[in-house]
Backbone as CSV, one residue per row, in Angstrom:
resi,resn,N_x,N_y,N_z,CA_x,CA_y,CA_z,C_x,C_y,C_z
1,UNK,0.904,-1.089,0.274,0.147,0.112,0.154,1.068,0.656,0.182
2,UNK,0.604,2.520,-0.871,1.036,3.384,-0.825,1.416,4.196,0.185
3,UNK,1.179,3.975,1.284,0.693,4.903,2.536,1.875,4.199,3.155
4,UNK,1.581,3.241,2.954,2.913,1.964,4.410,4.195,2.126,3.701
5,UNK,3.959,2.288,2.147,5.371,2.228,1.500,6.401,3.852,2.462
6,UNK,5.591,4.679,2.412,5.628,6.384,2.420,6.361,6.476,3.631
7,UNK,4.802,5.984,4.821,5.362,6.635,6.381,6.397,5.409,6.500
8,UNK,6.685,4.302,6.064,7.175,3.395,6.786,9.016,3.417,6.258
9,UNK,8.941,4.148,4.938,10.036,5.198,4.418,10.838,3.369,3.305
10,UNK,9.912,2.824,3.410,10.399,1.700,2.187,11.247,1.949,1.060
11,UNK,12.566,1.279,1.333,13.351,1.692,0.613,13.391,1.577,-1.110
12,UNK,12.286,0.097,-1.256,12.481,0.317,-3.021,11.296,0.926,-2.745
13,UNK,9.988,1.068,-2.662,9.093,1.464,-2.969,8.574,3.014,-2.727
14,UNK,9.108,3.274,-1.168,9.180,4.613,-0.417,9.246,6.144,-1.370
15,UNK,10.596,5.928,-2.044,10.372,6.976,-2.652,9.164,7.300,-4.328
16,UNK,8.583,6.908,-4.892,7.682,5.886,-5.905,6.644,6.688,-4.995
17,UNK,6.532,6.104,-3.815,4.948,6.329,-3.194,5.204,7.563,-2.274
18,UNK,6.007,8.629,-2.104,6.268,9.729,-1.670,5.509,10.752,-2.773
19,UNK,6.627,10.348,-3.768,6.180,11.100,-5.413,4.617,11.193,-5.622
20,UNK,4.020,10.044,-5.499,2.789,9.698,-5.976,1.737,10.737,-5.210
21,UNK,2.171,10.672,-3.693,1.109,10.943,-2.391,1.666,13.046,-2.237
22,UNK,2.625,13.487,-3.062,2.741,14.427,-3.459,1.693,15.032,-4.767
23,UNK,1.782,14.352,-5.793,0.996,14.501,-6.902,-0.593,14.288,-6.583
24,UNK,-0.919,13.521,-5.716,-2.397,13.677,-5.294,-2.197,14.566,-4.082
25,UNK,-1.706,15.164,-3.242,-1.750,16.347,-2.126,-2.157,17.545,-3.164
26,UNK,-0.938,17.715,-4.397,-0.798,18.892,-5.607,-2.321,18.917,-6.277
27,UNK,-3.390,17.724,-6.327,-3.803,17.590,-7.113,-4.410,17.461,-8.682
28,UNK,-3.065,16.487,-8.718,-2.647,16.376,-10.116,-3.386,14.547,-10.106
29,UNK,-3.489,14.352,-9.279,-4.463,12.807,-9.393,-5.245,12.866,-8.227
30,UNK,-5.624,11.525,-8.044,-6.916,11.088,-7.180,-6.625,9.787,-6.969
31,UNK,-6.663,9.464,-5.416,-6.228,8.657,-4.982,-7.986,8.144,-4.558
32,UNK,-8.333,6.508,-4.224,-9.707,5.702,-4.311,-8.851,4.744,-2.954
33,UNK,-9.786,4.273,-2.518,-9.043,3.669,-1.150,-10.274,3.038,-0.575
34,UNK,-10.813,1.516,-0.341,-11.654,0.853,0.275,-11.258,1.446,1.818
35,UNK,-12.107,1.010,2.963,-12.381,1.607,4.071,-11.372,0.305,4.851
36,UNK,-10.958,-0.809,3.877,-10.797,-2.064,5.141,-8.950,-1.526,4.739
37,UNK,-8.219,-0.568,3.688,-7.141,-0.466,3.709,-6.518,0.565,5.415
38,UNK,-7.490,0.808,5.820,-7.138,1.616,6.982,-6.683,0.501,8.282
39,UNK,-7.832,-0.872,7.982,-7.853,-1.628,9.394,-6.538,-2.477,8.569
40,UNK,-5.532,-2.431,7.179,-4.554,-3.243,6.675,-3.182,-2.260,7.526
41,UNK,-3.201,-0.881,7.397,-2.591,0.198,7.860,-1.835,-0.255,9.153
42,UNK,-3.294,0.116,9.768,-3.004,-0.162,11.497,-2.380,-0.823,12.183
43,UNK,-2.480,-2.547,11.309,-2.401,-3.417,12.370,-0.527,-3.248,12.825
44,UNK,0.058,-3.500,12.160,1.572,-3.311,12.158,1.751,-2.655,13.487
45,UNK,1.753,-1.244,13.046,1.632,-0.234,14.266,1.342,-0.436,15.541
46,UNK,-0.215,-1.255,15.589,-0.656,-1.555,16.644,0.094,-2.675,17.468
47,UNK,0.496,-3.091,16.326,1.503,-4.792,16.738,2.834,-4.366,17.793
48,UNK,3.155,-3.242,17.559,4.670,-2.816,17.835,4.267,-1.752,18.782
49,UNK,3.325,-1.117,19.414,3.016,0.010,20.181,3.361,1.292,19.291
50,UNK,3.635,1.454,18.126,3.705,3.176,17.764,2.059,3.706,17.504
51,UNK,1.983,4.358,18.421,0.190,4.852,18.558,0.654,6.275,17.642
52,UNK,2.021,6.294,17.139,2.768,7.922,16.896,2.693,7.335,15.266
53,UNK,2.834,6.370,14.798,2.242,5.833,13.466,0.802,5.810,13.326
54,UNK,0.059,5.006,14.406,-1.186,5.250,13.741,-2.445,6.755,13.990
55,UNK,-1.547,7.411,14.826,-2.240,8.602,14.646,-1.857,9.215,13.087
56,UNK,-0.488,9.157,12.706,-0.311,10.212,11.300,-1.039,9.749,10.218
57,UNK,-1.118,7.854,10.606,-2.015,6.955,9.565,-4.202,8.165,9.502
58,UNK,-4.298,7.654,11.145,-5.549,8.363,10.639,-5.620,10.022,10.342
59,UNK,-4.833,10.656,10.966,-4.586,11.947,10.363,-4.754,12.061,8.692
60,UNK,-3.847,11.198,7.996,-3.964,10.831,6.203,-5.367,10.838,6.182
61,UNK,-5.793,9.778,6.439,-7.204,9.083,6.420,-8.382,10.491,6.464
62,UNK,-8.048,11.124,7.575,-9.269,12.014,7.478,-9.595,13.857,6.812
63,UNK,-7.566,13.512,6.748,-7.981,14.860,6.228,-7.117,14.757,4.975
64,UNK,-6.316,13.451,3.921,-5.695,13.948,2.855,-6.381,14.219,1.939
65,UNK,-5.950,15.078,1.149,-6.639,16.218,-0.259,-6.486,15.204,-1.285
66,UNK,-7.752,14.818,-1.856,-7.923,14.076,-2.697,-7.436,12.609,-2.964
67,UNK,-8.121,11.990,-1.109,-8.172,10.480,-1.421,-9.347,10.695,-0.685
68,UNK,-10.377,9.381,-1.704,-11.505,9.415,-0.992,-11.242,7.454,-0.677
69,UNK,-12.362,7.430,0.292,-12.307,6.388,1.151,-13.788,5.629,1.619
70,UNK,-13.643,4.682,1.092,-15.176,4.100,0.566,-15.517,2.705,1.416
71,UNK,-16.885,3.316,1.632,-17.324,1.531,2.752,-17.566,0.640,1.432
72,UNK,-16.958,-0.877,2.440,-17.753,-1.811,1.839,-18.712,-2.099,1.427
73,UNK,-19.845,-1.802,0.422,-21.260,-2.234,-0.042,-21.074,-3.153,-0.547
74,UNK,-22.548,-3.483,-0.676,-23.361,-5.228,-1.656,-22.452,-5.062,-3.341
75,UNK,-22.941,-3.816,-3.799,-22.375,-3.581,-4.945,-20.538,-4.215,-4.817
76,UNK,-19.996,-3.322,-4.469,-18.460,-3.766,-4.334,-18.447,-5.461,-3.859
77,UNK,-19.142,-5.614,-2.667,-19.199,-7.038,-2.076,-19.151,-8.164,-3.603
78,UNK,-20.475,-7.934,-4.550,-20.644,-8.637,-4.995,-19.412,-8.515,-6.366
79,UNK,-18.845,-7.137,-7.043,-18.034,-7.395,-8.306,-16.891,-8.409,-6.852
80,UNK,-16.645,-7.983,-6.152,-15.236,-8.326,-5.434,-15.302,-9.987,-5.382
81,UNK,-16.683,-10.679,-5.134,-16.964,-11.954,-5.168,-16.724,-12.625,-6.989
82,UNK,-16.848,-11.578,-7.805,-16.691,-12.034,-9.393,-15.082,-11.958,-10.155
83,UNK,-14.652,-11.159,-8.639,-13.334,-10.741,-9.210,-12.290,-12.400,-8.337
84,UNK,-12.600,-12.610,-7.194,-12.348,-13.886,-6.769,-12.472,-15.111,-7.809
85,UNK,-13.516,-15.166,-8.140,-14.220,-15.815,-8.877,-13.140,-16.387,-10.422
86,UNK,-12.886,-15.080,-10.446,-12.459,-15.057,-11.908,-10.854,-15.178,-11.880
87,UNK,-10.231,-14.160,-11.213,-9.009,-13.799,-11.110,-8.543,-14.642,-9.950
88,UNK,-8.885,-15.439,-8.866,-8.298,-15.944,-7.699,-7.784,-14.945,-7.169
89,UNK,-8.522,-13.955,-6.596,-7.480,-13.432,-5.458,-8.121,-13.628,-4.296
90,UNK,-7.214,-12.676,-3.520,-7.463,-12.953,-1.830,-8.475,-11.919,-1.554
91,UNK,-8.892,-12.279,-0.843,-10.828,-11.107,-0.639,-9.826,-9.909,-0.044
92,UNK,-9.190,-9.704,0.229,-9.306,-8.265,0.976,-8.367,-7.755,-0.731
93,UNK,-7.371,-8.480,-1.669,-6.885,-7.406,-2.632,-8.612,-7.562,-3.821
94,UNK,-9.298,-8.614,-3.700,-10.579,-8.258,-4.412,-11.280,-7.328,-3.900
95,UNK,-12.071,-6.380,-2.713,-12.619,-5.840,-1.990,-11.871,-4.464,-2.528
96,UNK,-10.420,-4.251,-3.194,-9.561,-2.794,-3.148,-9.812,-3.080,-4.629
97,UNK,-9.760,-3.926,-5.329,-10.250,-3.315,-6.647,-11.713,-3.165,-7.071
98,UNK,-12.077,-4.104,-6.369,-13.101,-3.950,-6.882,-14.330,-2.596,-6.399
99,UNK,-13.691,-2.137,-5.450,-14.158,-0.205,-4.571,-13.427,0.440,-5.656
100,UNK,-11.754,0.236,-6.218,-11.458,1.434,-7.443,-12.482,1.064,-8.859
101,UNK,-13.213,-0.045,-9.339,-13.664,-0.546,-9.936,-14.934,0.358,-10.173
102,UNK,-15.497,0.359,-8.844,-16.986,1.307,-8.298,-16.670,2.298,-8.928
103,UNK,-15.821,3.145,-8.273,-15.533,4.462,-8.490,-14.893,5.302,-9.043
104,UNK,-14.771,4.978,-10.191,-14.024,4.861,-11.484,-12.744,5.658,-11.470
105,UNK,-11.568,4.805,-10.891,-10.416,4.881,-10.484,-9.954,3.945,-12.376
106,UNK,-9.045,5.615,-12.629,-8.704,4.675,-13.746,-7.565,4.029,-14.113
107,UNK,-6.697,3.150,-12.514,-5.549,2.486,-13.125,-6.005,1.812,-11.771
108,UNK,-5.536,0.654,-10.687,-5.782,0.355,-9.685,-4.209,-0.018,-9.838
109,UNK,-3.549,0.671,-8.269,-2.045,0.696,-8.182,-1.915,-0.499,-7.125
110,UNK,-0.684,-1.619,-7.150,-0.156,-1.844,-6.308,0.861,-2.799,-6.456
111,UNK,2.308,-3.141,-5.808,3.171,-3.761,-5.999,3.481,-5.533,-6.097
112,UNK,1.739,-5.709,-5.926,1.740,-7.423,-5.942,1.128,-8.145,-7.117
113,UNK,2.233,-7.989,-7.907,1.768,-8.422,-9.507,1.303,-10.013,-9.369
114,UNK,2.109,-10.603,-8.443,1.897,-12.288,-8.308,0.051,-13.213,-8.909
115,UNK,-0.809,-12.094,-8.024,-1.999,-12.436,-7.650,-3.115,-11.444,-8.765
116,UNK,-2.289,-10.765,-9.669,-3.621,-9.535,-10.286,-3.139,-9.947,-11.765
117,UNK,-4.441,-9.868,-12.641,-4.162,-9.736,-13.976,-3.660,-8.523,-14.536
118,UNK,-3.134,-8.574,-15.650,-2.653,-7.397,-15.922,-3.736,-5.864,-16.099
119,UNK,-5.118,-6.237,-16.456,-6.478,-5.657,-16.770,-7.147,-6.116,-16.060
120,UNK,-8.498,-5.397,-15.558,-9.778,-6.026,-15.282,-10.606,-5.147,-16.004
121,UNK,-11.848,-5.196,-16.613,-12.809,-4.439,-17.082,-12.131,-2.909,-17.746
122,UNK,-11.260,-3.062,-18.217,-10.749,-1.815,-18.822,-9.782,-0.901,-17.746
123,UNK,-9.531,-1.437,-16.947,-8.852,-0.568,-15.826,-7.415,-1.505,-15.669
124,UNK,-6.237,-0.788,-15.767,-4.800,-1.350,-16.212,-4.508,-1.763,-14.613
125,UNK,-4.118,-2.572,-14.310,-3.421,-2.791,-13.107,-1.553,-2.705,-13.146
126,UNK,-1.581,-1.605,-12.576,0.112,-0.760,-12.844,0.950,-0.832,-10.954
127,UNK,2.014,-0.594,-11.467,3.155,-0.514,-10.392,2.673,1.255,-9.813
128,UNK,3.406,1.045,-8.337,3.121,2.844,-8.056,4.329,3.126,-9.680
129,UNK,5.810,3.190,-9.724,6.051,3.335,-10.845,4.972,3.882,-12.403
130,UNK,4.814,2.518,-12.216,4.343,2.667,-13.747,3.356,3.786,-14.128
131,UNK,2.336,3.897,-12.710,0.958,4.734,-12.737,1.905,6.216,-12.640
132,UNK,3.080,6.660,-11.826,3.679,7.813,-12.181,3.692,8.047,-13.202
133,UNK,4.625,7.260,-14.162,4.832,6.814,-15.571,3.753,7.429,-16.477
134,UNK,2.566,6.793,-16.075,1.625,6.692,-17.209,0.890,8.062,-17.255
135,UNK,0.628,8.779,-15.772,-0.443,9.866,-15.452,0.193,11.077,-14.778
136,UNK,0.790,10.956,-13.446,1.067,11.990,-13.124,2.242,12.732,-13.853
137,UNK,3.431,12.065,-14.063,4.626,13.021,-14.764,4.152,13.369,-16.309
138,UNK,3.373,12.627,-16.484,2.677,13.079,-17.974,2.282,14.426,-17.974
139,UNK,1.483,14.716,-17.098,0.961,16.127,-17.020,1.458,17.056,-16.508
140,UNK,2.895,17.069,-16.322,3.499,18.281,-16.513,4.802,18.421,-16.134
């Protein structure tokens, strides 16, 4: 997840994640996220007693510009089950992708290419770097 790579200074993906978040903050792109993303980012900091990091994540979820967080509703669940059946995705991955599809994402960003097809319903599955190269950097 982009937020984890950024806040936890991942050596491999952190710089690209930071660039993507900056582009989002500047309004050059928008991010769509399922509410289960909040669950996923809080687990490790809670396990490690990192209240400071939990607080930073909560602040981002509540106030970051151009970041929209959506609940898991019935249409998302139906699409997620279709995605699991067709592509053998794990449940959280299927929910994330279904959320993106239902809310008009132009691309789905993940660094986990082992489980995802290259495209779903015309929405490309991209790495952070590929997403930057495709849209954010080309704008300007």
